[in-house]
C-alpha positions in Angstrom: 121.6 117.1 130.4 122.9 117.4 126.8 120.3 117.7 124.1 120.9 116.0 120.7 118.8 116.8 117.7 116.6 113.9 116.4 118.1 114.5 112.9 121.6 113.7 114.3 120.3 110.7 116.1 118.6 109.4 112.9 121.7 110.0 110.8 124.0 108.2 113.3 121.5 105.4 113.6 121.3 105.0 109.8 125.1 105.1 109.5 125.4 102.5 112.3 122.9 100.3 110.6 124.7 100.7 107.3 128.0 99.8 108.9 126.4 96.6 110.4 125.0 95.8 106.9 128.4 96.4 105.2 130.2 94.4 107.8 128.1 91.4 106.8 124.8 90.3 108.3 124.5 86.6 109.2 120.7 86.8 108.8 119.4 86.5 105.3 116.6 89.0 106.3 118.9 91.9 106.9 119.4 94.3 109.8 117.1 96.0 112.3 117.3 99.8 112.5 117.6 101.5 116.0 116.5 105.0 116.6 117.8 106.0 120.0 116.7 108.8 122.2 113.4 109.6 120.4 110.6 111.6 122.0 107.3 109.8 121.9 105.6 113.2 122.1 106.6 113.8 118.5 106.2 110.3 116.9 103.4 109.3 114.5 102.9 106.1 112.7 101.1 106.2 109.3 100.1 109.8 110.1 98.5 108.9 113.5 100.1 110.3 116.7 101.2 107.8 119.4 99.9 109.0 122.8 99.2 107.7 126.3 102.6 106.0 126.9 104.5 105.9 130.2 107.5 108.2 129.2 108.6 110.7 126.6 112.1 109.1 126.1 112.4 105.9 124.2 114.3 103.9 121.7 112.5 102.7 118.5 113.5 99.4 116.8 112.3 98.9 113.2 112.5 95.3 112.2 112.4 95.8 108.5 115.3 93.6 107.4 117.1 96.5 105.9 119.9 95.6 103.5 120.3 99.2 102.2 119.8 102.5 104.1 119.5 105.8 102.1 119.8 109.0 104.1 118.9 112.4 102.6 118.2 115.9 103.9 116.1 118.6 102.3 114.1 121.6 103.6 115.0 121.0 107.2 113.9 117.3 107.1 116.0 114.2 107.2 114.6 111.2 105.3 115.8 107.6 105.8 114.6 105.0 103.3 115.1 101.4 104.2 115.4 98.8 101.4 114.0 96.4 100.3 111.0 97.0 102.6 110.4 100.5 101.3 109.9 101.9 104.8 110.5 105.6 105.2 111.4 107.5 108.4 111.1 111.3 108.2 112.4 113.6 110.9 112.0 117.4 111.1 110.8 120.2 113.3 107.4 118.6 113.5 108.8 115.3 114.8 109.4 111.8 113.5 107.0 109.9 111.2 107.1 106.4 109.7 105.5 105.1 106.6 105.6 101.6 104.9 106.1 99.9 108.3 103.6 97.4 109.7 102.8 97.6 113.5 104.4 94.2 114.1 107.7 95.6 112.7 108.0 98.3 115.4 109.3 97.7 118.9 109.3 100.6 121.5 111.8 100.4 124.3 111.5 102.9 127.1 114.7 104.4 128.3 115.5 103.6 131.9 115.8 106.6 134.2 117.9 106.7 137.3 117.4 109.0 140.3 
């Protein structure tokens, strides 16, 4: 199984979201942001860890209506700022964290596993 760093996933997700936004969004509210292949063991929301879920591997959908995505990297952390909501996604060695996102704006989709 090939392992991809969460930072790369976040950057690709942000660039994909930006491409969708630049291509023109038919919704006046903007685009959703998808974070694929995240590990729930390292996710926290507003500083609180998310635990007790059925699987480690999942996709996270942020329904923030992003019209602008700003990606930066510093000190081993990748930061994605979503405008105009002000939501911030931070990824580093200590995992992924979100701020400025309401619980009803987050959708968790568990990845399907095949045996």
